[in-house]
C-alpha positions as CSV (number, residue, x, y, z in Angstrom):
1,M,95.2,-13.6,-26.9
2,Y,92.6,-11.5,-28.7
3,Y,91.3,-14.7,-30.3
4,Q,90.8,-16.5,-27.0
5,L,89.1,-13.4,-25.5
6,K,86.7,-12.7,-28.3
7,E,86.7,-15.2,-31.2
8,D,87.5,-18.6,-29.9
9,E,85.0,-21.4,-30.0
10,Q,84.0,-20.4,-26.5
11,P,85.4,-16.9,-26.1
12,V,86.3,-16.0,-22.5
13,L,84.3,-12.8,-22.7
14,Q,81.2,-14.7,-23.8
15,V,81.6,-17.3,-21.0
16,L,82.0,-14.5,-18.4
17,K,78.9,-12.7,-19.6
18,Q,76.9,-16.0,-19.4
19,M,78.2,-16.6,-15.8
20,Q,77.3,-13.1,-14.8
21,S,73.8,-13.4,-16.2
22,S,73.4,-16.8,-14.4
23,L,74.5,-15.3,-11.1
24,S,72.3,-12.3,-11.5
25,A,69.3,-14.6,-11.9
26,L,70.2,-16.2,-8.6
27,A,70.7,-12.9,-6.7
28,N,67.6,-13.4,-4.5
29,F,68.9,-16.8,-3.1
30,H,71.9,-15.5,-1.3
31,K,73.1,-12.1,-0.1
32,E,76.6,-12.5,-1.5
33,I,75.6,-13.4,-5.1
34,P,74.9,-9.8,-6.3
35,G,78.5,-8.8,-5.2
36,I,80.0,-11.8,-7.0
37,A,77.9,-11.0,-10.1
38,Q,79.2,-7.4,-10.0
39,R,82.8,-8.6,-9.7
40,L,82.2,-10.8,-12.8
41,Q,80.8,-7.7,-14.6
42,S,83.8,-5.7,-13.7
43,S,86.1,-8.5,-14.9
44,Y,84.1,-8.6,-18.1
45,V,84.6,-4.9,-18.7
46,E,88.3,-5.1,-17.9
47,L,88.8,-8.0,-20.3
48,Q,86.9,-6.2,-23.0
49,D,89.3,-3.3,-22.6
50,I,92.3,-5.6,-22.6
51,A,91.0,-7.3,-25.8
52,G,90.7,-3.9,-27.5
53,D,94.2,-3.0,-26.5
54,V,95.6,-6.3,-27.8
55,E,93.7,-5.8,-31.0
56,R,95.1,-2.3,-31.4
57,V,98.7,-3.4,-30.7
58,N,98.3,-6.3,-33.1
59,D,97.0,-3.9,-35.8
60,Q,100.1,-1.7,-35.3
61,L,102.5,-4.6,-35.8
62,Q,103.9,-4.8,-39.3
63,Y,104.6,-8.3,-40.5
64,D,107.3,-8.6,-43.2
65,G,106.5,-11.8,-45.0
66,A,109.9,-11.9,-46.8
67,R,111.7,-11.5,-43.5
68,M,109.6,-14.2,-41.8
69,E,110.4,-16.6,-44.7
70,L,114.1,-15.9,-44.4
71,L,114.0,-16.5,-40.6
72,N,112.1,-19.8,-41.1
73,E,114.6,-21.0,-43.7
74,R,117.5,-20.2,-41.4
75,L,115.8,-22.0,-38.6
76,A,115.2,-25.0,-40.8
77,L,118.8,-25.0,-41.9
78,G,120.0,-24.8,-38.3
79,Y,117.7,-27.7,-37.3
80,R,119.0,-29.8,-40.2
81,L,122.6,-29.1,-39.2
82,Y,121.8,-29.9,-35.6
83,K,120.3,-33.3,-36.6
84,K,123.4,-34.2,-38.6
85,T,125.6,-34.0,-35.4
């Protein structure tokens, strides 16, 4: 999730910021555009906050490589047994 928000090929946050900038440039053409641009800005700030929270939670997770290897081996064994039936 953090990757899609901030680091993807086209991160969601970057796209939102570009949309907000584009709308702001058009603000003089319709009276509702500034409100829409402000809503996009609010969404941008909220998603930045969410990305920070996700990154913080991810940093707190502890991955046990040995445990993951064991689980993957057991899953592979289960799959092989399943295919034999």
